[in-house]
MARBAMI-772157 format. One record per residue (C-alpha): residue in one letter; x, y, z. Coordinates in nm, 3 decimals, always signed. Each point is the difference from the previous one (the first is absolute). Example, Ala and Ser with C-alpha at 12.3 -4.5 7.8 and 13.67 -1.06 7.14 Angstrom:
// residues 2
<rec rest="A" east="+1.230" north="-0.450" up="+0.780"/>
<rec rest="S" east="+0.137" north="+0.344" up="-0.066"/>
This chain:
// residues 103
<rec rest="M" east="+9.782" north="+9.850" up="+10.850"/>
<rec rest="K" east="-0.371" north="-0.059" up="+0.008"/>
<rec rest="K" east="-0.160" north="+0.190" up="-0.283"/>
<rec rest="T" east="-0.291" north="-0.005" up="-0.242"/>
<rec rest="F" east="+0.102" north="+0.101" up="-0.351"/>
<rec rest="S" east="-0.229" north="+0.128" up="-0.274"/>
<rec rest="F" east="+0.055" north="-0.040" up="-0.374"/>
<rec rest="A" east="-0.194" north="+0.320" up="-0.070"/>
<rec rest="S" east="+0.196" north="+0.322" up="-0.027"/>
<rec rest="S" east="-0.100" north="+0.343" up="-0.123"/>
<rec rest="N" east="+0.326" north="+0.060" up="-0.188"/>
<rec rest="K" east="+0.116" north="-0.349" up="-0.106"/>
<rec rest="K" east="-0.129" north="-0.280" up="-0.215"/>
<rec rest="P" east="-0.077" north="-0.315" up="+0.202"/>
<rec rest="E" east="+0.295" north="-0.189" up="-0.155"/>
<rec rest="R" east="+0.243" north="+0.273" up="+0.114"/>
<rec rest="Q" east="-0.164" north="+0.006" up="+0.344"/>
<rec rest="V" east="+0.077" north="-0.373" up="+0.032"/>
<rec rest="D" east="+0.365" north="+0.072" up="-0.083"/>
<rec rest="A" east="+0.009" north="+0.281" up="+0.257"/>
<rec rest="I" east="-0.145" north="-0.229" up="+0.269"/>
<rec rest="K" east="+0.257" north="-0.273" up="-0.077"/>
<rec rest="Y" east="+0.279" north="+0.259" up="+0.022"/>
<rec rest="E" east="-0.128" north="+0.131" up="+0.335"/>
<rec rest="I" east="-0.002" north="-0.355" up="+0.140"/>
<rec rest="K" east="+0.352" north="-0.065" up="-0.134"/>
<rec rest="K" east="+0.125" north="+0.318" up="+0.171"/>
<rec rest="Y" east="-0.164" north="-0.100" up="+0.330"/>
<rec rest="I" east="+0.158" north="-0.346" up="-0.005"/>
<rec rest="G" east="+0.340" north="+0.151" up="-0.078"/>
<rec rest="R" east="-0.030" north="+0.242" up="+0.294"/>
<rec rest="E" east="-0.094" north="-0.283" up="+0.233"/>
<rec rest="R" east="+0.293" north="-0.215" up="-0.115"/>
<rec rest="R" east="+0.247" north="+0.285" up="+0.065"/>
<rec rest="K" east="-0.100" north="+0.028" up="+0.366"/>
<rec rest="T" east="+0.245" north="-0.131" up="+0.258"/>
<rec rest="L" east="-0.058" north="-0.364" up="+0.086"/>
<rec rest="P" east="-0.053" north="-0.098" up="+0.363"/>
<rec rest="E" east="+0.259" north="-0.216" up="+0.177"/>
<rec rest="G" east="-0.005" north="-0.360" up="-0.122"/>
<rec rest="A" east="-0.194" north="+0.068" up="-0.321"/>
<rec rest="D" east="+0.142" north="-0.069" up="-0.346"/>
<rec rest="Y" east="-0.252" north="+0.171" up="-0.226"/>
<rec rest="W" east="-0.338" north="+0.173" up="-0.015"/>
<rec rest="D" east="-0.290" north="-0.234" up="-0.071"/>
<rec rest="F" east="-0.345" north="+0.123" up="-0.103"/>
<rec rest="D" east="-0.352" north="-0.120" up="+0.075"/>
<rec rest="C" east="-0.221" north="+0.106" up="-0.290"/>
<rec rest="K" east="-0.374" north="-0.007" up="-0.061"/>
<rec rest="I" east="-0.188" north="+0.128" up="-0.303"/>
<rec rest="G" east="-0.364" north="+0.001" up="-0.102"/>
<rec rest="V" east="-0.286" north="+0.205" up="-0.136"/>
<rec rest="S" east="-0.085" north="+0.097" up="+0.358"/>
<rec rest="E" east="+0.159" north="-0.042" up="+0.342"/>
<rec rest="D" east="-0.248" north="-0.276" up="+0.085"/>
<rec rest="R" east="+0.084" north="-0.200" up="-0.314"/>
<rec rest="A" east="+0.379" north="+0.044" up="+0.013"/>
<rec rest="A" east="+0.205" north="-0.317" up="-0.041"/>
<rec rest="A" east="+0.359" north="-0.064" up="+0.103"/>
<rec rest="I" east="+0.255" north="+0.001" up="-0.284"/>
<rec rest="H" east="+0.378" north="-0.003" up="-0.040"/>
<rec rest="I" east="+0.164" north="+0.338" up="-0.053"/>
<rec rest="A" east="+0.122" north="-0.102" up="-0.348"/>
<rec rest="E" east="-0.362" north="-0.048" up="-0.114"/>
<rec rest="I" east="-0.125" north="+0.351" up="+0.083"/>
<rec rest="N" east="+0.035" north="+0.144" up="-0.352"/>
<rec rest="K" east="-0.170" north="-0.303" up="-0.158"/>
<rec rest="A" east="-0.287" north="+0.027" up="+0.249"/>
<rec rest="I" east="-0.044" north="+0.374" up="-0.072"/>
<rec rest="S" east="-0.008" north="-0.069" up="-0.376"/>
<rec rest="R" east="-0.254" north="-0.280" up="+0.052"/>
<rec rest="I" east="-0.228" north="+0.223" up="+0.210"/>
<rec rest="F" east="+0.027" north="+0.280" up="-0.259"/>
<rec rest="S" east="-0.083" north="-0.240" up="-0.285"/>
<rec rest="E" east="-0.314" north="-0.107" up="+0.189"/>
<rec rest="N" east="-0.125" north="+0.363" up="-0.031"/>
<rec rest="E" east="-0.004" north="+0.064" up="+0.374"/>
<rec rest="E" east="+0.003" north="+0.361" up="+0.121"/>
<rec rest="G" east="+0.288" north="-0.053" up="+0.243"/>
<rec rest="F" east="+0.154" north="-0.237" up="+0.252"/>
<rec rest="Y" east="+0.126" north="-0.033" up="+0.357"/>
<rec rest="L" east="+0.367" north="-0.075" up="+0.065"/>
<rec rest="E" east="+0.170" north="-0.079" up="+0.329"/>
<rec rest="I" east="+0.378" north="-0.036" up="+0.029"/>
<rec rest="L" east="+0.149" north="-0.054" up="+0.344"/>
<rec rest="A" east="+0.377" north="-0.026" up="+0.046"/>
<rec rest="K" east="+0.144" north="-0.243" up="+0.252"/>
<rec rest="P" east="+0.359" north="-0.106" up="+0.072"/>
<rec rest="G" east="+0.093" north="-0.338" up="-0.141"/>
<rec rest="K" east="+0.267" north="-0.258" up="+0.085"/>
<rec rest="R" east="+0.140" north="-0.221" up="-0.276"/>
<rec rest="T" east="+0.005" north="-0.373" up="+0.065"/>
<rec rest="R" east="+0.228" north="-0.251" up="-0.164"/>
<rec rest="K" east="-0.149" north="-0.227" up="-0.261"/>
<rec rest="P" east="+0.026" north="-0.372" up="+0.079"/>
<rec rest="D" east="+0.268" north="-0.183" up="-0.199"/>
<rec rest="G" east="-0.245" north="-0.261" up="-0.119"/>
<rec rest="G" east="+0.210" north="-0.286" up="+0.142"/>
<rec rest="K" east="+0.315" north="+0.084" up="-0.197"/>
<rec rest="S" east="+0.338" north="-0.026" up="+0.167"/>
<rec rest="E" east="+0.292" north="+0.236" up="-0.060"/>
<rec rest="E" east="+0.197" north="-0.271" up="-0.187"/>
<rec rest="E" east="-0.250" north="-0.020" up="-0.287"/>
């Protein structure tokens, strides 16, 4: 998803438009996660960028999208650019930190 969202709407207050945008993004992420994983992948990972414009978009973690939208809205911007790209991910084991199994 590469999309520019606007907070202005002819039939909604800006606060409700923000909620509608967050819901649309949540639905998109859910659809992407339900897709069949390729061979050797454990989960769907996402590369996300958000900013006032495409040129000024910064990379963020997927869990921070709603906070970033609220921050942009509170700064009285007219809209924002959001990019979410799904990619297959492979889980790696965390290091033990030097602990043995006997401890």
